[in-house]
C-alpha positions in Angstrom: -60.9 41.2 23.8 -58.1 42.1 26.1 -59.1 43.3 29.5 -57.1 46.4 30.6 -58.7 47.1 34.2 -60.9 45.2 36.3 -62.7 47.1 39.2 -63.7 44.8 41.5 -66.2 45.4 44.5 -65.3 48.7 45.3 -66.8 50.9 47.6 -66.4 54.5 49.1 -68.2 56.4 51.8 -67.7 59.8 53.8 -68.9 59.2 57.3 -72.5 58.0 57.1 -72.8 59.0 53.3 -72.4 56.1 51.1 -71.5 57.1 47.7 -71.5 53.6 46.2 -71.0 50.1 47.5 -69.9 46.9 45.7 -69.2 48.5 42.0 -67.8 46.0 39.7 -67.0 46.6 35.9 -64.2 46.3 33.2 -62.3 48.3 30.8 -61.6 46.3 27.7 -59.4 47.2 25.0 -60.9 49.4 22.0 -63.7 50.4 24.2 -64.4 54.2 24.6 -66.4 54.7 27.3 -68.3 57.8 28.7 -68.7 57.7 32.3 -71.9 59.9 33.3 -73.3 60.5 36.8 -74.9 63.7 38.8 -72.7 65.9 40.5 -71.8 65.1 43.8 -73.0 61.6 43.6 -69.2 60.0 43.5 -68.2 60.6 39.9 -65.1 62.0 40.9 -64.1 60.3 43.7 -64.9 56.5 41.6 -62.6 58.3 38.9 -60.0 58.9 41.2 -60.1 55.3 42.5 -59.7 53.9 39.1 -56.6 56.0 38.2 -55.3 55.2 41.7 -55.2 58.6 43.0 -57.1 57.3 45.9 -57.7 53.9 47.5 -61.3 52.6 47.9 -62.8 51.8 51.4 -63.5 48.2 50.0 -62.6 46.5 46.8 -59.7 46.6 44.3 -58.5 48.1 40.9 -56.3 45.7 39.0 -54.3 47.1 35.8 -53.0 44.5 33.3 -49.5 44.5 33.6 -47.2 46.6 31.5 -50.4 48.6 30.4 -49.4 51.9 29.4 -52.0 54.5 30.8 -52.0 58.6 30.4 -54.5 60.5 32.5 -55.7 64.3 32.0 -56.1 65.6 35.4 -58.3 69.0 36.2 -55.5 70.9 37.2 -52.3 69.6 35.5 -48.9 70.9 37.1 -45.6 71.6 35.2 -42.1 72.5 36.2 -41.3 76.1 36.6 -39.1 77.6 34.1 -40.1 75.3 31.0 -41.2 76.6 27.6 -44.2 74.9 26.1 -42.0 73.1 23.7 -39.6 72.0 26.6 -42.8 70.6 28.2 -43.5 68.5 25.6 -39.9 66.9 25.8 -40.0 66.5 29.7 -43.0 64.3 29.3 -43.1 60.5 30.0 -43.1 59.4 26.4 -41.8 56.2 24.8 -41.1 58.2 21.5 -38.9 60.7 23.6 -36.9 57.7 24.9 -36.6 56.0 21.6 -35.4 59.3 20.3 -32.7 59.4 23.0 -31.7 55.6 22.2 -31.3 56.7 18.7 -29.2 59.7 19.3 -26.8 57.2 21.5 -26.6 54.7 18.7 -25.4 57.4 16.2 -22.6 58.0 18.7 -21.5 54.6 18.5 -21.2 53.7 15.0 -19.3 50.6 15.4 -22.2 48.9 17.3 -24.5 47.9 14.6 -26.8 45.6 16.6 -27.5 49.0 18.8 -28.2 50.9 16.0 -30.4 48.6 14.3 -32.3 47.9 17.5 -32.7 51.6 18.0 -33.7 52.4 14.1 -36.3 49.6 14.5 -37.9 51.1 17.6 -37.8 54.4 15.8 -40.1 53.0 12.9 -42.2 51.1 15.3 -43.1 54.1 17.1 -43.2 56.3 13.9 -41.0 58.8 15.9 -39.4 60.1 12.8 -41.7 63.0 12.0 -42.5 63.4 16.2 -41.8 66.9 15.5 -44.4 67.6 13.1 -46.6 65.5 15.1 -46.2 67.6 18.3 -46.5 70.8 16.4 -49.6 70.1 14.7 -51.1 68.9 17.8 -49.9 72.4 19.7 -51.1 74.1 16.6 -54.7 72.5 16.9 -54.9 73.2 20.6 -53.8 77.1 20.0 -50.4 76.9 21.6 -48.2 78.1 18.8 -45.8 80.0 20.9 -43.4 77.4 21.5 -41.0 79.6 23.4 -43.5 81.1 25.9 -43.2 80.0 29.7 -45.3 77.6 31.3 -46.0 79.6 34.0 -47.1 82.7 31.8 -49.9 80.3 30.2 -53.6 80.4 31.7 -55.6 77.9 33.2 -57.2 76.6 30.0 -53.7 76.8 28.2 -52.1 74.6 30.9 -55.1 72.3 30.5 -54.5 72.2 26.6 -50.8 71.6 27.2 -51.4 68.5 29.3 -53.9 67.3 26.7 -51.3 67.5 24.1 -48.7 65.7 26.2 -51.5 62.8 26.9 -52.0 62.6 23.2 -48.3 62.9 22.2 -47.4 59.9 24.6 -49.5 57.5 22.5 -51.0 55.2 25.6 -52.9 52.4 25.2 -55.6 53.7 27.6 -56.6 57.1 28.4 -58.5 58.7 31.5 -60.1 62.0 30.7 -61.7 64.3 33.2 -64.1 67.1 31.3 -61.4 67.2 28.0 -63.6 69.9 26.3 -63.4 72.4 29.0 -61.4 75.0 28.0 -61.6 74.5 24.1 -63.4 76.5 21.8 -65.8 75.1 19.2 -63.3 74.4 16.7 -60.9 72.4 19.0 -63.4 70.2 20.1 -64.6 69.3 16.7 -61.0 68.7 16.1 -60.4 66.7 19.2 -63.9 64.7 18.4 -62.9 63.7 15.1 -59.0 62.7 16.4 -60.5 60.2 19.1 -63.2 58.8 16.7 -60.7 57.8 14.2 -57.9 56.6 16.7 -57.5 52.9 17.9 -57.3 53.9 21.4 -59.2 52.8 24.7 -60.7 55.8 26.4 -62.5 56.0 29.7 -63.7 59.7 30.2 -65.9 61.9 32.0 -67.7 64.7 29.8 -71.1 66.6 29.7 -70.7 67.3 26.0 -73.5 65.0 24.5 -72.5 65.4 21.0 -68.9 64.2 22.1 -70.4 61.1 23.8 -72.5 60.5 20.7 -69.8 60.8 18.1 -66.8 59.2 20.3 -68.1 56.7 22.6 -69.2 53.0 21.9 -70.3 52.2 25.6 -72.0 54.6 28.4 -71.4 53.9 32.1 -73.5 55.5 34.6 -73.6 55.8 38.0 -77.0 56.3 39.6 -78.2 56.0 43.2 -75.0 54.4 44.0 -75.3 51.6 41.6 -73.4 51.2 38.0 -75.4 50.7 34.7 -73.6 49.9 31.5 -75.1 50.5 28.1 -73.7 49.2 25.0 -73.7 52.0 22.5 -73.3 55.9 22.0 -75.2 58.7 23.9 -78.5 58.5 21.6 -78.6 54.7 22.7 -78.0 55.4 26.1 -81.2 57.7 26.5 -83.4 55.2 24.8 -82.3 52.3 27.0 -82.0 54.3 30.2 -85.6 55.5 29.8 -86.8 51.6 29.1 -84.9 50.8 32.4 -86.6 53.6 34.4 -90.0 52.4 33.1 -89.4 48.9 34.0 -88.3 49.9 37.7 -91.5 52.0 37.9 -93.6 48.7 36.8 -91.7 46.9 39.5 -92.0 49.4 42.1 -95.8 49.4 41.3 -96.0 45.6 41.6 -94.1 45.9 45.1 -96.4 48.2 46.3 -99.4 46.3 45.7 -97.7 43.3 47.2 -96.5 44.9 50.1 -100.0 46.0 50.9 -101.3 42.3 50.5 -98.5 40.9 52.8 -98.9 43.9 55.3 -102.8 42.8 55.6 -101.6 39.3 56.2 -98.7 40.5 58.7 -101.6 42.1 60.9 -104.0 38.9 60.8 -101.0 36.7 61.9 -101.2 35.3 65.6 -97.8 35.9 67.8 -96.5 32.4 67.2 -94.5 31.9 63.9 -94.3 28.8 62.3 -90.9 28.3 60.0 -93.1 28.8 56.9 -94.5 31.8 58.2 -90.9 33.2 59.5 -89.7 32.9 55.9 -92.8 34.8 54.6 -91.8 37.5 57.3 -88.3 37.7 55.9 -89.5 38.2 52.2 -92.1 40.7 53.6 -89.1 43.3 54.6 -87.4 42.5 51.6 -90.7 43.4 49.4 -91.0 46.7 52.0 -87.6 47.9 51.2 -88.4 47.8 47.3 -91.5 49.6 47.7 -90.3 52.1 49.5 -87.6 53.1 47.0 -88.0 56.8 45.7 -86.0 58.1 42.5 -84.4 61.4 43.4 -85.1 63.0 40.0 -86.8 66.6 39.8 -88.3 68.4 36.8 -88.0 72.3 36.6 -91.6 73.3 35.3 -91.3 76.8 36.5 -93.9 79.5 35.0 -92.2 82.4 36.0 -94.0 85.9 36.4 -91.0 87.8 35.6 -91.3 91.8 35.2 -92.8 93.2 31.8 -90.5 94.3 29.4 -91.0 97.5 27.8 -90.6 98.5 24.3 -87.1 99.0 24.7 -84.9 96.1 25.5 -81.0 96.9 24.7 -79.8 99.0 22.2 -76.1 99.1 20.7 -75.1 102.3 18.7 -71.9 102.0 16.9 -70.1 100.3 19.6 -66.5 99.6 19.4 -63.9 98.4 22.0 -60.2 97.2 21.8 -57.3 96.1 24.2 -54.2 97.3 22.9 -54.1 96.0 19.3 -57.1 93.2 19.9 -60.2 94.6 18.3 -63.4 93.1 20.1 -66.1 95.0 18.5 -66.0 97.3 15.9 -69.1 99.9 15.1 -71.6 97.4 15.9 -75.3 98.2 16.0 -78.0 95.9 17.0 -81.3 96.4 18.8 -82.5 93.2 21.0 -86.2 92.3 20.5 -88.5 90.7 23.1 -88.0 87.0 23.4 -84.8 86.7 21.7 -82.6 83.9 22.2 -79.1 84.3 21.0 -76.0 82.2 21.1 -72.5 83.7 20.9 -69.9 81.2 19.4 -66.3 81.9 18.2 -62.5 81.0 18.9 -61.2 81.7 22.3 -59.6 85.3 22.6 -62.0 86.5 20.1 -64.0 88.8 22.9 -66.8 86.9 23.9 -66.8 87.3 27.4 -65.7 91.4 26.9 -68.9 91.5 24.8 -71.1 90.4 27.7 -69.2 93.0 30.1 -70.2 95.7 27.5 -73.6 94.9 27.4 -73.8 94.8 31.3 -72.0 98.1 31.6 -69.1 96.4 33.8 -67.0 98.0 31.2 -67.4 101.0 28.8 -66.9 100.9 25.3 -64.2 102.9 23.3 -66.7 104.7 21.1 -70.5 104.5 20.8 -72.9 103.7 23.5 -75.3 100.7 25.1 -78.9 101.9 25.9 -80.4 99.9 28.3 -84.2 100.0 28.7 -86.1 101.3 32.0 -87.7 97.8 32.4 -84.7 95.4 31.9 -83.6 93.7 34.7 -80.4 91.8 33.8 -79.4 88.5 35.2 -75.7 87.7 34.7 -73.9 84.3 35.1 -70.1 84.6 34.8 -67.4 82.0 34.8 -65.8 83.6 38.0 -68.9 82.5 40.2 -69.5 83.7 43.4 -67.5 84.5 46.6 -68.7 82.5 49.4 -67.9 83.3 53.1 -66.6 80.9 55.3 -69.2 78.7 57.2 -72.1 79.7 54.8 -74.5 77.3 54.2 -76.3 76.5 50.9 -79.7 78.1 52.0 -78.1 81.0 53.3 -76.1 81.8 50.1 -79.2 81.8 48.0 -81.5 84.1 50.2 -78.7 86.9 50.0 -80.0 87.3 46.4 -83.7 86.7 47.2 -86.4 84.8 49.4 -88.8 83.7 46.4 -89.5 83.8 42.7 -93.1 85.0 41.9 -95.1 82.4 39.8 -98.1 83.1 37.5 -101.7 82.9 39.1 -100.5 84.6 42.2 -98.4 81.6 43.6 -94.6 81.7 44.4 -91.7 79.6 44.8 -89.2 79.8 47.6 -85.7 79.8 48.0 -85.5 76.4 49.2 -87.8 75.1 46.7 -85.8 76.5 43.9 -82.7 74.9 45.0 -85.0 71.2 45.3 -85.9 71.8 41.7 -82.0 72.1 40.9 -81.4 69.0 42.7 -80.5 69.9 46.2 -82.4 68.1 48.6 -83.6 69.5 51.9 -80.5 67.8 53.6 -78.2 69.3 51.2 -79.5 72.8 51.5 -78.0 72.8 55.1 -74.6 71.5 54.0 -71.9 73.8 54.1 -70.8 75.5 50.7 -67.1 74.1 51.5 -68.3 70.7 51.1 -69.8 71.2 47.5 -68.4 69.8 44.5 -67.2 72.2 41.6 -70.4 71.3 39.6 -72.6 71.7 42.8 -71.3 75.3 43.4 -72.0 76.1 39.6 -75.5 75.0 40.1 -75.8 77.0 43.4 -74.4 80.2 41.2 -77.2 79.7 38.7 -79.9 79.7 41.5 -78.7 82.9 42.8 -79.0 84.4 39.4 -82.4 82.9 38.6 -84.0 83.9 42.1 -83.5 87.4 41.3 -86.3 87.1 38.5 -84.5 88.7 35.6 -86.1 89.2 32.3 -82.9 89.5 30.6 -80.6 86.5 31.0 -76.9 86.2 30.1 -75.2 83.2 30.5 -71.3 82.9 29.9 -70.3 79.2 29.4 -73.0 77.8 32.2 -72.4 74.1 30.8 -69.1 73.9 32.5 -68.8 71.6 35.5 -72.4 70.5 35.1 -73.5 67.1 34.9 -75.9 66.0 32.2 -78.9 65.8 34.5 -78.4 69.3 35.7 -78.1 70.4 32.1 -81.1 68.9 31.2 -82.9 70.5 34.0 -81.3 74.0 33.1 -82.3 73.4 29.4 -86.0 72.5 30.5 -86.1 75.9 32.5 -84.6 78.0 29.7 -87.1 76.5 27.0 -89.8 78.0 29.4 -88.0 81.3 30.1 -90.1 84.0 28.6 -87.6 87.0 28.6 -84.6 87.6 26.5 -81.8 85.2 26.5 -77.9 85.4 25.5 -75.6 82.7 26.0 -72.0 82.0 25.4 -71.4 78.2 25.3 -68.9 75.6 23.7 -71.7 72.9 24.4 -73.2 72.3 20.7 -76.1 70.4 21.9 -77.0 72.9 24.6 -76.9 75.4 21.7 -79.0 73.7 19.3 -81.6 73.3 21.7 -82.0 76.6 23.3 -81.1 79.4 20.9 -82.6 80.8 17.7 -79.8 82.6 16.0 -76.1 83.1 16.5 -73.6 86.1 17.0 -70.5 84.4 15.2 -67.4 86.3 16.5 -64.5 85.8 13.8 -62.1 88.0 15.4 -60.9 91.4 14.9 -64.0 92.8 15.7 -66.0 91.1 13.2 -69.2 89.6 14.2 -71.7 87.9 12.0 -75.6 87.6 12.9 -76.5 84.1 11.5 -80.2 83.1 11.5 -80.2 79.6 12.8 -78.7 77.4 15.7 -75.0 75.6 15.9 -75.8 72.7 13.7 -77.4 74.9 10.9 -74.3 77.1 10.9 -72.1 74.2 10.3 -74.0 72.8 7.6 -73.9 76.3 5.9 -70.1 76.6 6.7 -69.4 73.1 5.4 -70.5 73.5 1.8 -69.1 70.6 -0.7 -66.8 72.7 -2.6 -64.3 73.5 0.1 -64.9 69.9 1.8 -63.6 68.2 -1.6 -60.7 70.9 -1.7 -59.7 69.9 2.0 -59.4 66.1 0.7 -57.2 67.0 -2.1 -55.3 69.2 0.3 -55.1 66.4 3.2 -53.8 63.8 0.7 -51.1 66.1 -0.8 -49.9 67.0 2.5 -49.8 63.1 3.5 -47.9 62.5 0.3 -45.6 64.9 1.4 -44.9 64.0 5.0 -44.9 60.1 4.2 -41.9 61.4 1.6 -40.2 63.4 4.3 -40.6 60.6 6.6 -38.8 58.2 4.3 -36.0 60.7 3.8 -35.7 61.5 7.1 -35.4 57.8 8.0 -32.4 57.6 5.5 -31.1 61.0 6.5 -27.4 61.3 8.3 -28.7 64.0 10.2 -29.5 63.0 14.0 -33.0 64.0 15.3 -31.6 67.1 17.2 -29.9 68.4 13.8 -33.0 67.9 11.9 -35.0 70.0 14.6 -32.0 72.7 14.2 -32.9 72.6 10.4 -36.3 73.5 10.8 -35.5 76.0 13.2 -32.9 77.7 11.2 -35.5 78.0 8.3 -38.0 79.7 10.7 -35.5 82.0 11.7 -34.5 82.8 8.2 -37.8 83.7 7.3 -38.3 86.1 10.3 -35.1 87.8 9.6 -35.9 88.3 6.0 -39.4 89.8 7.2 -37.7 92.1 9.8 -35.2 93.4 7.2 -37.8 94.2 4.8 -39.7 96.1 7.4 -36.7 98.4 8.1 -35.7 98.8 4.3 -39.3 100.0 3.8 -38.9 102.6 6.8 -35.8 103.9 4.9 -37.4 104.5 1.6 -40.8 105.9 2.7 -39.7 108.0 6.1 -37.3 110.7 6.6 -35.3 109.6 9.4 -32.5 112.0 11.1 -30.3 111.9 14.0 -30.4 109.0 16.7 -33.2 107.4 14.9 -31.4 107.1 11.8 -28.5 105.7 13.4 -30.5 103.2 15.6 -32.3 101.8 12.6 -29.0 101.6 10.7 -27.3 99.5 13.5 -30.5 97.2 13.7 -30.5 96.5 9.9 -26.5 96.0 10.0 -27.4 93.1 13.2 -30.4 91.6 11.1 -27.9 91.4 8.2 -25.3 89.6 10.1 -27.7 87.3 11.7 -29.0 86.3 8.0 -25.5 85.6 7.0 -24.7 83.5 10.1 -28.0 81.4 9.7 -27.6 80.9 6.0 -24.2 79.3 6.9 -25.5 77.1 9.1 -28.4 76.1 7.0 -25.8 75.3 4.2 -23.9 73.0 6.6 -26.7 71.1 7.4 -28.3 70.6 4.0 -24.8 69.2 2.4 -24.8 66.7 5.5 -28.2 65.8 4.5 -27.5 65.2 1.0 -24.4 63.3 1.6 
């Protein structure tokens, strides 16, 4: 097994706070490693050291010479002015270099050796169908408008474009930082399948537990400054971690008994020490250190005494909402019932967050009405988070929203105790908020929503940037939550665990009510017949693409001419559709005056453009057949 990366005795500290010390491990060819740790414990710092963004305080990271590596950053940066397609072609990509060399070789027909070398490289890298590859990947990641400027993309779209560039560069080793953020469920499942079948080496940080389960063959965990490795997927990691913790607890109990015994001996000793007793004293201090270890794990077991839910919760009476031509909801009727736990799923852009804004009356429907019961107190966790005032401490932020939560049997939990249960220890509560990691800020925002003691809880992508430990804490809390719950999330594991049924946003205002969790829904949608059809279709597509590659490899068209040929075909289809539209207008509408002249000119230009494109198509087609 080839070693790709060796991490040797690395250490990192910020002032007196030691994140980790003398950590060593390796990344070998074929490994698909999931890296897990609590937020704020050094996960990002260690990833930045491994990817050589930052240097460790001690130790070193050694890469195999000539290793081809690609990384997916949290905030990708692109050159201004580029289109989506141009951003693909400006990437650091061996295939693009091979295409460039092939183009040069075609311009030097007398240099047979140069041509053969370039041809062999194109074959080796499977570069002939690069256009098909990048268009398929961009399409899967919902980046269909190739002419759109990069600066016009949202943060999530830029992240997806950066992911596409990583996949297209065909590296030997990929580093990924939360690759499933900004992807909808369909994209996540496609990416999961892609990584599971590709012979590629991965090292990734993700909180998506199904992704870890289905892709990874090893989990490494940074826990209290130490690194633990588990040679298996997520389920194996959970099982072995529980065994490790049980073993540690057994050793801790033994250490305490030994400590008590040795403490009695120390107290009985005279002041003069022999060599033998000195050795035992040294051992005593080691035993003492072991016996006083404490795990910092916290479990949330709150019995919240929330405000009583009346007979009327929230009612939707034929609500409709559109933005320009985008329909979000169309005459939807629904009456929420006590204790309902609903998950919302759907592709990006189908209006999930807008629907939540209608429910919370942040936006008004175009028609119909939302009726909220008198006893309803909504807690709304949004993707935007909270605005932090400069110089604020963690405890000060939460106290602005509430001092305590009432519990059953007359008890209560203070703001500080709630923070502690959500993994902010007493020292951390007095840190400035600016010092918190992204995940810790999300966790703090969650606490500000919960301390208001809502009885109708709405969560919009609560799992983004939260570590697995926090997710488990949140899930335990939500399982005990007695009120209504409505959650938008692309975390399939999270949804399976906490919701009873789903609102499935299909797009164009269509919302299906499905009785079950996410896995139930996927089983229902994936019936055997469509699967068989899909296999036949995929095989036919593969055969067609194989034939096309063979044809392209012997074609006399250059790579750029092949691109142009495809572009001309697409352009002709668009022009024909426009021509049909205008001809329909002439046939069905009584145009007069300026309107008639304007449409006539438009039709004339389209016919001229069709003729030009047809001429070019014929030229390229003849060259290809030659």
